[in-house]
N, C-alpha and C positions, 0 to 999 in steps of 0.2 A: 429350950422342952417345947416352946412356942417356935424353932425353926422346922423343927419335926414333925409337928402336927402340923404347917404349913405344907411342905416337902409331902406328906403323903400324900393328902387331899389333891396336892398338884398332879400325883401320879393316877390316881381313881379319877380321875378327870377326864387325862389323856388317853385314858386307857378305853378301846372301843369296847361295850356291854356285851355285842355276842362274840367277841375274842376272849373276854374274861371266861364266858359261861362257856367256849369247845373248850379250853385252857382246863380248865375245872374240870368237866367233859371227860374227858384222856387221860387226865389223874389220876380222878376216879376211878374208871374203867383198866389201865392198867396194873394199879395196885390193889387191883380187888376192892376198895374200902366199903365199907356198910353203912356211908354216913354220907353226907352231904359238906359238897365244902365251898368256898367263896373266895377267889382272887385277888387279894388285895393291896400288892405289889407285884412287879415284875420290873426286872430291871437284868439284862440279854436273857441269858436264858434260865433266872434265877427267877423262883415263883414261891412268894408269902403266900399262904392262905390260911383261911380262919374257916374249921369245921363249925358243925351246929353246934357244937356243946362248947367255943368257945376257946378252939384251944387253936395258937401259931405253930404253924410249919413250914417250913421252907423243904420247895423241892429245886432239883436242878436238871434241866432239860439236857442230855448227854445222847448223842448218838441214837437220836427218836426216842430214849428211854425217858423215865423219872424217877432219879434215885432222892432220897432224903440229900439233905444235908450233909449229917451224919456218916451217913454211907461213903462219900466219897473222901471223909478225912483220911 
């Protein structure tokens, strides 16, 4: 558990806040989400986000579009 928390904190520190905001804005615009999100983890083209209700979702960027992880399975 401790390793996971440290790993997540490390990822957040390494991400540029401007880049996180830009990615979140792109996802909200493309997916036409009626709520705000914040990128909490980035791994290649896989983004874990949390919305303003506290739910976590994973989006994958493929061919310039963002898909829910479940849509690509």
